[in-house]
C-alpha positions in Angstrom: 25.6 -28.1 49.7 28.6 -27.0 51.7 31.3 -24.3 51.2 33.4 -27.0 49.7 31.0 -27.0 46.7 31.2 -23.3 45.6 29.6 -24.0 42.3 26.2 -24.4 43.9 26.5 -21.6 46.4 24.5 -18.4 46.4 27.7 -16.3 46.5 29.0 -18.1 43.3 25.6 -17.5 41.5 25.5 -13.9 42.7 29.1 -13.3 41.3 28.1 -14.9 38.0 25.0 -12.9 37.7 26.7 -9.6 38.6 29.5 -10.4 36.3 27.2 -10.9 33.3 25.0 -8.0 34.4 27.8 -5.5 34.6 29.4 -6.4 31.3 26.1 -6.8 29.4 24.7 -3.4 30.7 28.0 -1.7 29.8 28.0 -3.2 26.3 24.4 -2.2 25.6 24.9 1.3 26.8 28.1 1.7 24.9 26.3 0.9 21.7 23.7 3.6 22.6 26.4 6.1 23.2 28.0 5.3 19.9 24.8 6.0 18.0 24.3 9.3 19.9 27.9 10.4 19.2 27.2 10.0 15.5 23.8 11.8 15.3 24.9 14.7 17.6 28.2 15.6 15.8 28.5 18.3 13.2 29.0 17.2 9.6 32.6 18.4 9.4 33.5 16.1 12.4 31.2 13.2 11.2 34.0 10.7 10.3 35.9 11.4 13.4 32.7 10.7 15.4 32.2 7.5 13.4 35.7 6.4 14.3 35.1 7.0 18.0 31.7 5.3 17.8 33.2 2.3 16.0 35.7 2.1 18.9 32.9 2.0 21.4 31.0 -0.7 19.4 34.1 -2.9 19.2 34.5 -2.4 22.9 30.9 -3.4 23.5 31.4 -6.6 21.4 34.4 -7.5 23.5 32.3 -7.0 26.6 29.5 -9.3 25.3 32.1 -12.0 24.7 33.6 -11.5 28.2 30.1 -11.7 29.8 30.0 -15.4 28.9 33.2 -16.1 30.7 33.3 -16.5 34.4 36.6 -14.7 34.8 38.5 -12.5 32.4 41.6 -11.7 34.5 44.0 -8.8 34.7 44.3 -8.6 30.9 40.7 -7.5 30.6 41.2 -5.0 33.4 44.2 -3.5 31.6 42.1 -3.3 28.5 39.3 -1.5 30.4 41.9 1.0 31.8 43.3 1.6 28.4 40.0 2.1 26.7 38.8 4.4 29.5 41.9 6.6 29.1 41.5 6.6 25.4 37.8 7.7 25.7 38.7 10.4 28.1 41.3 11.8 25.7 39.4 11.1 22.5 37.8 14.6 22.3 41.4 16.0 22.3 43.0 13.8 19.7 39.8 13.5 17.6 39.1 17.2 17.7 35.5 16.6 18.8 34.4 20.0 20.1 30.6 19.4 20.3 28.8 18.4 23.5 31.0 15.7 25.0 28.9 14.6 28.0 29.1 11.1 26.7 32.7 10.9 27.9 31.6 11.3 31.4 28.8 8.8 30.9 31.1 6.2 29.4 33.7 6.7 32.1 31.2 6.6 35.0 29.6 3.5 33.5 33.0 1.7 33.2 34.1 2.5 36.7 30.8 1.5 38.3 30.1 -1.6 36.3 33.7 -2.9 36.7 33.2 -3.1 40.4 30.7 -5.9 39.9 32.9 -8.1 37.7 34.5 -11.2 39.2 37.7 -10.4 37.4 38.2 -7.2 39.3 39.3 -7.3 43.0 38.9 -4.4 45.4 42.3 -2.9 44.8 42.1 -3.3 41.1 38.6 -1.8 41.0 39.5 1.2 43.0 42.7 1.6 41.0 40.6 1.7 37.8 38.4 4.4 39.4 41.4 6.5 40.3 43.0 6.2 36.9 39.6 7.0 35.2 39.1 10.0 37.4 42.6 11.3 36.6 42.2 10.7 32.9 38.9 12.5 32.9 40.3 15.5 34.7 43.3 15.6 32.5 41.2 15.4 29.3 39.0 18.3 30.4 42.0 20.4 31.3 43.6 19.8 27.9 40.3 20.8 26.3 40.4 24.1 28.2 37.4 23.4 30.4 37.3 24.7 34.0 39.8 22.9 36.3 37.6 23.2 39.4 34.6 21.7 37.6 36.8 18.9 36.2 38.2 18.1 39.6 34.7 18.1 41.1 33.5 15.5 38.5 36.7 13.5 38.8 36.2 13.3 42.5 32.6 12.3 42.0 33.6 9.6 39.5 36.0 8.1 42.1 33.5 8.2 44.9 30.8 6.6 42.8 33.3 3.8 42.2 33.8 3.4 45.9 30.1 3.3 46.5 29.7 0.7 43.8 32.4 -1.4 45.4 30.7 -1.1 48.8 27.4 -2.1 47.4 29.0 -5.1 45.7 30.7 -6.1 49.0 27.3 -5.8 50.8 25.5 -8.0 48.3 28.3 -10.6 48.6 28.2 -10.5 52.4 24.5 -11.2 52.4 25.0 -13.9 49.8 27.4 -15.6 52.2 24.8 -15.3 54.9 22.3 -17.0 52.6 25.0 -19.7 52.0 25.4 -20.3 55.7 21.6 -20.5 56.1 21.4 -23.1 53.3 24.3 -25.1 54.8 22.8 -25.1 58.2 19.4 -26.0 56.8 20.7 -28.9 54.7 22.9 -30.2 57.5 19.8 -30.3 59.8 17.8 -32.0 57.1 20.6 -34.5 56.5 21.0 -35.3 60.2 17.2 -35.7 60.5 16.9 -37.8 57.4 19.8 -40.0 58.3 18.5 -40.4 61.9 15.0 -41.3 60.6 16.4 -43.8 58.1 18.7 -45.4 60.7 15.8 -45.6 63.2 13.6 -47.1 60.5 16.3 -49.6 59.5 16.7 -50.5 63.2 13.0 -51.1 63.7 12.9 -53.1 60.5 15.9 -55.2 61.7 14.1 -55.9 65.0 10.9 -56.8 63.1 12.9 -59.1 60.8 14.7 -60.7 63.8 11.4 -61.3 65.4 9.9 -62.8 62.2 12.9 -65.1 61.6 15.2 -66.2 64.4 12.9 -65.4 67.3 10.0 -67.2 65.8 12.0 -70.2 64.6 13.9 -70.7 67.9 10.7 -70.3 69.9 8.9 -72.9 67.8 11.7 -75.4 68.4 11.9 -74.7 72.1 8.2 -75.3 72.5 7.8 -78.1 70.0 7.6 -80.9 72.5 7.1 -84.0 70.4 5.8 -82.3 67.3 7.2 -82.8 63.8 10.4 -80.8 63.2 11.4 -81.7 59.6 10.8 -78.1 58.5 13.5 -76.7 60.8 16.5 -77.1 58.4 14.8 -75.2 55.5 13.4 -72.4 57.8 16.8 -71.9 59.6 18.5 -71.6 56.2 16.0 -69.0 55.1 16.4 -67.1 58.3 20.1 -67.0 57.9 19.8 -65.7 54.4 17.4 -62.9 55.5 19.7 -61.9 58.4 22.8 -61.8 56.3 21.1 -59.7 53.6 21.6 -55.9 53.7 18.5 -54.0 54.7 16.2 -53.1 51.8 15.9 -49.3 51.7 14.0 -48.1 48.7 13.0 -44.6 48.0 11.7 -45.5 44.5 8.5 -47.3 43.6 7.8 -51.0 43.7 5.1 -53.3 42.6 3.2 -54.4 45.7 1.4 -57.3 43.9 4.7 -58.9 42.8 6.2 -58.6 46.3 3.1 -60.1 47.9 3.2 -63.1 45.6 6.8 -63.7 46.6 6.0 -64.1 50.3 2.9 -66.2 50.1 3.6 -69.3 52.3 3.1 -72.3 50.0 2.8 -74.5 53.1 -0.5 -72.7 53.7 -2.8 -72.3 50.7 -3.9 -68.7 50.3 -6.9 -67.6 48.3 -5.5 -64.3 46.9 -7.6 -61.6 45.2 -4.9 -59.4 43.5 -5.0 -56.7 40.9 -2.5 -56.9 38.0 -0.2 -54.2 39.4 -0.1 -51.7 42.3 2.9 -49.4 42.3 3.7 -47.7 45.7 6.7 -46.1 47.3 9.3 -48.8 48.1 9.2 -48.2 51.8 5.5 -48.7 52.0 5.7 -52.0 50.0 8.5 -53.3 52.2 6.5 -52.4 55.4 3.3 -54.2 54.1 5.2 -57.2 52.9 7.2 -57.5 56.1 4.1 -57.4 58.2 2.3 -59.9 55.9 5.2 -62.3 56.2 4.8 -62.2 60.0 1.0 -62.5 59.8 1.2 -65.6 57.6 3.7 -67.1 60.0 1.2 -66.6 62.8 -1.5 -68.2 60.9 0.6 -71.3 60.3 1.7 -71.5 63.9 -1.5 -70.6 65.8 -4.7 -70.5 63.6 -5.0 -74.2 63.0 -6.6 -73.8 59.6 -5.9 -75.3 56.2 -6.1 -72.0 54.2 -6.3 -68.2 54.5 -7.8 -65.4 52.3 -5.9 -62.4 51.1 -7.1 -59.3 49.2 -5.3 -56.2 47.8 -7.5 -53.3 46.7 -6.7 -49.8 45.5 -9.3 -47.0 45.3 -9.5 -44.1 42.9 -7.6 -41.8 45.3 -4.6 -44.1 45.4 -5.3 -45.5 48.8 -4.3 -49.2 49.2 -5.9 -51.8 51.6 -4.5 -55.3 52.2 -6.6 -57.7 54.2 -5.5 -61.2 55.4 -8.3 -63.3 57.0 -8.3 -66.7 58.5 -11.2 -68.5 60.1 -9.2 -70.3 62.7 -9.4 -70.4 66.5 -8.6 -66.7 67.0 -7.5 -65.1 70.2 -8.4 -62.4 72.7 -6.7 -59.3 71.3 -7.0 -57.6 74.7 -4.9 -60.3 76.3 -1.8 -59.7 74.1 0.9 -58.2 76.4 2.7 -55.0 75.5 5.9 -56.9 74.9 4.5 -59.0 72.1 6.6 -57.6 69.2 4.8 -59.5 66.4 1.8 -57.2 66.4 3.3 -54.0 67.7 6.6 -54.2 65.8 6.4 -56.4 62.8 2.9 -55.4 61.7 1.8 -52.1 63.3 5.2 -50.5 63.9 6.3 -51.0 60.3 3.3 -49.3 58.9 3.5 -46.5 61.4 7.0 -45.7 60.2 5.8 -45.2 56.6 2.7 -43.1 57.4 0.2 -45.9 57.1 -1.7 -48.0 59.6 -2.3 -51.6 60.5 -4.8 -53.3 62.8 -5.5 -56.8 64.1 -9.0 -57.9 64.9 -9.6 -61.3 66.4 -12.0 -63.1 68.8 -11.6 -66.5 70.3 -13.2 -69.0 68.0 -14.0 -66.4 65.4 -10.8 -66.2 63.4 -8.4 -63.3 62.8 -8.3 -60.4 60.4 -5.2 -58.3 59.8 -5.6 -55.1 57.8 -3.0 -52.8 56.3 -3.9 -49.4 54.9 -1.9 -46.7 53.3 -3.0 -43.6 51.4 -1.1 -40.8 49.7 -0.9 -37.8 52.0 -1.3 -34.6 50.0 -0.9 -32.6 53.1 2.6 -34.0 53.4 3.4 -32.9 49.8 1.8 -29.5 50.6 4.0 -29.2 53.7 7.0 -30.1 51.6 6.2 -27.5 49.0 5.5 -25.0 51.8 8.8 -25.8 53.4 10.7 -25.3 50.1 8.7 -22.1 49.5 9.5 -20.9 53.0 13.2 -21.7 52.6 13.3 -20.1 49.2 11.6 -17.0 50.6 14.2 -16.8 53.4 17.1 -17.1 50.9 15.5 -14.5 48.6 15.0 -12.2 51.6 18.6 -12.4 52.5 19.8 -11.6 49.0 17.3 -8.8 48.6 18.2 -7.4 51.9 21.8 -7.1 50.8 20.6 -5.4 47.6 18.3 -3.1 49.5 21.1 -2.0 51.9 23.4 -1.5 48.9 20.9 0.7 47.2 20.3 2.6 50.4 24.1 3.2 50.8 24.3 4.5 47.2 21.2 6.7 47.5 22.3 8.3 50.8 25.9 8.4 49.7 25.1 10.2 46.5 22.7 12.6 48.3 25.2 13.7 50.9 28.5 13.4 48.9 27.3 15.2 45.8 23.8 16.5 45.8 24.1 18.6 48.9 27.2 20.3 47.5 25.4 20.9 44.2 22.3 22.3 45.9 24.3 24.7 48.0 26.8 25.6 45.2 24.1 26.5 42.7 21.5 28.0 45.0 21.5 31.3 43.0 20.6 29.5 39.8 17.2 28.3 40.8 14.0 30.3 40.3 13.3 29.7 44.0 15.4 27.9 46.6 12.7 26.6 49.0 11.3 23.9 46.5 14.8 22.5 46.2 15.4 22.4 49.9 11.9 20.8 50.5 12.7 18.2 47.8 16.1 17.4 49.4 14.3 17.0 52.8 11.6 14.8 51.4 14.2 12.4 49.9 16.2 12.5 53.1 13.1 11.5 55.2 12.4 8.7 52.8 16.0 7.4 53.0 15.9 7.7 56.8 12.7 5.7 57.1 14.2 3.0 54.9 17.4 2.9 57.0 15.4 2.7 60.2 13.4 -0.2 58.7 16.6 -2.1 57.8 18.2 -1.4 61.2 15.1 -2.4 63.2 14.3 -5.4 61.1 10.7 -4.2 60.6 9.0 -4.5 57.3 6.9 -1.6 56.1 3.3 -2.3 55.0 2.5 -2.1 51.3 0.8 1.2 51.6 4.0 2.7 52.8 5.8 1.8 49.6 3.3 3.7 47.5 3.2 6.6 49.9 7.0 6.9 49.8 7.0 6.6 46.0 4.5 9.5 45.9 6.8 11.5 48.2 9.8 10.8 45.8 7.7 11.8 42.8 6.8 15.1 44.6 10.5 15.7 45.3 11.3 15.1 41.6 8.7 17.7 40.5 9.9 20.2 43.1 13.5 19.7 42.2 12.9 20.1 38.5 10.4 22.9 37.9 12.6 25.6 39.5 15.7 24.7 37.4 16.3 26.8 34.3 16.0 24.7 31.1 19.6 25.2 30.1 20.7 23.7 33.5 18.3 20.7 33.5 21.1 18.3 32.3 23.9 20.1 34.1 25.4 20.1 37.6 22.8 22.4 39.0 20.1 19.8 38.6 21.2 17.8 41.6 18.0 15.6 41.9 18.3 14.3 38.3 20.2 11.1 39.1 19.2 10.8 42.7 15.5 10.4 42.1 16.1 7.2 40.1 18.1 5.6 43.0 15.2 6.2 45.4 12.8 4.7 42.9 14.9 1.6 42.5 15.2 1.4 46.3 11.4 1.3 46.7 10.6 -0.9 43.7 13.5 -3.3 43.1 11.4 -6.2 44.4 8.3 -5.3 42.5 7.3 -6.5 39.0 9.4 -5.1 36.1 6.4 -3.0 34.8 6.4 -0.9 37.9 10.0 0.1 37.4 9.5 0.8 33.7 6.5 3.1 34.5 8.5 4.9 37.2 11.5 5.6 34.9 9.1 6.6 32.0 7.7 9.2 34.4 11.2 10.5 35.3 12.1 10.8 31.6 8.9 12.5 30.8 9.3 15.0 33.6 12.9 16.1 32.6 12.2 16.0 28.9 9.0 18.1 28.8 10.4 21.1 30.6 13.0 22.0 27.8 10.4 21.8 25.1 8.0 24.1 27.1 10.6 26.9 26.9 11.3 26.3 23.2 12.8 23.8 20.8 16.3 22.7 22.1 19.2 22.2 19.7 20.2 18.8 18.3 23.2 18.7 20.6 21.0 19.5 23.6 18.6 16.8 22.6 21.5 14.4 22.2 22.9 15.3 25.6 19.4 14.9 27.1 19.1 11.4 25.6 22.7 10.5 26.5 22.3 11.4 30.2 18.9 9.9 30.4 20.2 6.6 29.1 23.3 6.8 31.3 21.4 7.5 34.5 18.0 5.9 34.1 19.2 3.0 31.9 21.7 1.9 34.4 19.4 2.4 37.3 16.7 0.4 35.5 19.2 -2.4 35.0 20.0 -2.3 38.7 16.3 -2.6 39.4 16.0 -5.6 37.1 18.9 -7.1 39.0 16.6 -7.5 42.0 14.3 -9.7 39.8 17.3 -11.8 38.7 18.4 -12.3 42.3 15.1 -13.8 43.2 15.5 -16.3 40.4 19.1 -17.0 41.7 17.6 -17.9 45.1 15.2 -20.3 43.6 17.9 -21.8 41.3 20.4 -22.3 44.1 17.9 -23.7 46.5 16.7 -26.3 43.9 20.3 -27.2 43.1 21.2 -27.5 46.8 18.1 -29.7 47.5 19.0 -32.0 44.6 22.7 -32.2 45.7 21.7 -32.7 49.3 19.3 -35.5 48.4 22.1 -37.4 46.7 24.5 -36.8 49.6 21.8 -37.8 52.1 21.0 -41.0 50.2 24.7 -41.8 50.1 25.1 -41.2 53.9 22.0 -43.2 54.6 23.3 -46.1 52.6 26.7 -46.0 54.3 25.3 -45.7 57.8 22.6 -48.3 57.4 25.0 -50.9 55.9 27.5 -50.1 58.7 24.7 -50.6 61.3 23.7 -53.8 59.6 27.2 -55.2 59.8 27.4 -54.3 63.5 24.0 -55.9 64.2 25.0 -59.1 62.3 28.3 -59.2 64.2 26.4 -59.0 67.5 24.3 -62.1 66.4 27.4 -64.1 65.3 28.3 -65.0 68.9 25.2 -67.1 69.6 22.2 -66.8 67.2 24.0 -67.3 63.9 26.0 -70.4 64.9 22.8 -71.9 66.3 20.8 -71.3 63.2 23.7 -72.5 61.0 23.9 -75.8 63.0 20.1 -76.3 62.5 20.3 -75.4 58.8 23.2 -77.8 58.1 21.7 -80.6 60.2 24.6 -80.6 62.7 22.1 -79.9 65.5 19.1 -82.1 66.1 16.1 -79.9 67.0 14.4 -82.8 68.9 17.4 -83.0 71.3 16.6 -81.6 74.7 19.9 -79.8 75.0 19.4 -78.2 71.6 15.9 -77.1 72.6 17.3 -75.5 75.7 19.8 -73.6 73.6 17.0 -72.5 71.3 14.9 -71.4 74.3 17.8 -69.4 75.7 18.6 -67.8 72.4 14.9 -67.0 71.7 14.8 -65.3 75.1 17.9 -63.3 74.3 16.4 -62.2 71.0 13.2 -61.2 72.8 15.2 -59.1 75.2 16.9 -57.5 72.2 13.5 -56.7 70.7 12.4 -55.1 74.0 15.5 -52.9 73.9 14.2 -51.3 70.7 11.2 -49.7 72.4 10.9 -46.4 74.3 9.7 -47.2 77.8 9.9 -45.3 81.1 11.3 -48.4 82.9 13.6 -50.2 80.4 15.0 -52.8 82.8 11.6 -54.0 83.9 10.2 -53.9 80.3 13.1 -56.0 79.0 12.9 -58.4 81.9 9.1 -58.7 81.6 9.4 -59.6 77.9 11.7 -62.5 78.8 9.4 -63.7 81.5 6.5 -63.6 79.2 8.3 -65.8 76.7 9.0 -68.3 79.5 5.4 -68.3 80.6 4.3 -68.9 77.0 6.4 -72.1 77.2 4.1 -73.3 80.0 6.4 -72.4 82.9 4.7 -70.1 85.6 7.0 -67.3 86.7 6.3 -65.0 89.6 7.7 -61.4 89.1 8.2 -59.2 92.2 9.3 -55.5 91.9 10.3 -53.1 94.6 11.6 -49.6 94.3 11.3 -46.8 91.7 12.9 -47.0 88.2 16.6 -46.1 88.1 18.3 -45.2 84.8 20.9 -47.8 83.7 23.0 -48.0 80.5 21.9 -50.6 77.9 25.1 -52.6 78.4 24.6 -52.7 82.1 21.0 -53.9 81.7 22.2 -56.6 79.3 24.9 -57.8 81.8 22.3 -58.0 84.6 19.6 -59.8 82.6 21.9 -62.3 80.8 22.6 -64.5 83.9 18.9 -64.7 84.6 18.2 -65.8 81.0 20.5 -68.8 81.4 18.4 -69.9 84.4 15.0 -69.2 82.9 15.9 -71.2 79.8 16.4 -74.3 82.0 13.4 -73.9 84.3 10.7 -76.5 83.7 8.4 -76.3 86.7 8.4 -72.8 88.3 10.5 -69.7 88.8 10.6 -66.5 90.8 12.1 -63.3 89.5 12.7 -60.3 91.9 13.7 -56.8 91.1 14.9 -54.7 94.1 16.0 -51.0 93.6 17.3 -48.7 96.2 19.2 -45.4 96.2 22.4 -47.4 96.5 21.9 -50.5 94.5 19.9 -52.3 91.8 19.5 -56.0 92.2 17.7 -58.6 90.0 17.5 -62.3 90.9 15.9 -65.5 89.8 15.1 -68.7 91.7 14.2 -71.8 89.7 14.8 -75.5 89.1 18.0 -75.3 87.2 21.5 -76.7 87.9 23.8 -75.8 85.0 25.9 -72.9 86.2 28.8 -72.9 83.7 27.3 -70.2 81.5 26.4 -67.9 84.4 29.0 -65.2 84.8 29.3 -61.4 84.7 30.0 -59.8 81.4 30.5 -56.3 82.8 32.8 -54.9 85.5 29.9 -52.9 86.7 27.7 -55.9 87.5 28.4 -58.4 90.2 26.9 -61.9 89.7 26.4 -64.5 92.5 24.9 -67.9 92.4 23.8 -70.4 95.0 22.8 -74.1 94.4 20.5 -75.8 96.8 19.6 -79.2 95.5 17.5 -78.7 92.3 17.1 -75.0 93.1 19.4 -72.4 91.6 19.4 -68.9 92.9 21.3 -66.3 90.7 21.6 -62.6 91.6 23.0 -59.7 89.5 23.7 -56.4 91.2 25.1 -53.0 90.3 25.4 -49.6 91.9 22.5 -47.3 91.4 24.9 -44.6 90.2 26.0 -46.6 87.1 24.4 -45.3 83.9 
């Protein structure tokens, strides 16, 4: 997932959720207000009330329809403005003179909820708030209500719209932070996955090169007078394997079917195989690739007329493949480090897929090669833990944005409105000190939450419940000293504020905690009026209206926290799926590009030689052809040595070439002086290549010398060779010199120690 794919971004999902949340909550509350208008209106105004209520219901239906659309545009905004103005003036034109607190409730709800809709930009949202505030003030003035009080509520309505817009901006900002986190995480995963796949493909290519061209050319070079009628067919098979794109399978394959396809019919194999064994494709390819090399070794070295193979799978899904021959065997401890057949083709392949392979052999006692792979639940558990950890971090970022938004709203409401209400109505309360104490307790709670956000510290769980108890105490203190007739009026400053602090402390808790909290708030403010007598129907309607307006909306905001956690999980899953497809695509592109480059590198010498052998144009029994095969086998061996990770690459690559010459029966003395000096791969190739030409011609004895100083690196070979035409420098950084003395040829390649 990247920013170019906004449909899968956290910000997009947040916008979608907030859009539906705002419109759905508005629609639901408008229906509630419509019902309350009808039941609280006097009989002589009943049909007028029904008309206004019907208008609100129609509006709510339109909002439900809009909630399903991602974007409604300026037409919907204009409709909202028109409906808000109509509602603000409806008591005037409809002649509704009963309690009209629902007008303020509808207007506030429209202004606040509109700020969270994707169809409303900052300027349009604040414009709606300004128009709604002006319409509300004008409507109250025309009804003959107090101008000062109307202005106060109009200003509060506009400020609440500003606070809602700020909270929306904060949540979007943290959604963008979450998007950047996902983007960086997926980019790291992609780079890691692609690098791992390319490395695996490279090792598999080297193993395949060893199993095909290297083995074939070496067998020809060391054939002597042995039968070589198999060369054409084998060279043709080698070319087909080298030309084929690398097999990269993340699906599942049948191991038994693949094993049957590589059994060497030139060597009878007694195979004990189950009907079917499905394994991850990479594991099957690793086992089969190693098996192909092991069978080739049996044919070339074991001197037996058959081998035994078994494939077993236990109840836990672990698979064991064993190839046994009762041939002459070998001393496993004498195998040099540069022997790629065991370390690369067999052991290395299995190591790359999380399995293991071992070779057990003794001289005269045969050889056993064993492959083992088992499902690793700990890997799956780590993958689940990784996803859980990532999802937790995404959720934490989203919820932090919501937490800061709630904190801004709670403190903003407390200082912008509640402080003025507390001081302006101080003479109304039975006692002032409980109100002041309640204000201070809420301020301490908000300050502690703000410090937690700023410092990045997380409060322990006991703090949440302690703070909730403090908020509950503040609610009681702020309510019991308010006269009953003022409980749902401006004097009761803590009425709406308590709910915001409750949401701030519980928004990430289960829904039932929020429901119980708001049920307690409703019970507290509802019991007091009944203690002092039975309130009127209009008073009860006002009580219900304001409770639904304040607590209903705040509960919905609390539920939004639960929805945002689901958004994090949904977006992360979608991002993982999209990234897997993208990573697989990049891996396929890169590995096939690498394959073309590797094959192009072989086309200069290896491929033409194999093609000539396959077509019969080259006679493998010809001495010159065998020399070319020896030279090319040595080049391939050097290439295999390059694939390793060694502290002294030059010496390791040179030693692998020397070892191959010695295996052909030619003694080689290797002398090394000086400490290792880093050289680029191309420079090492240019230095070793002239020596390979000489070593491929040596028949009796050779001496190889490596001399390294602070100024220069020099390698040389002295042996019984005379063909100097192919000896030259392939790099401007390497100087090659040659000296012929009778049957002896001395070739030196030197470069500056600073190169590379």
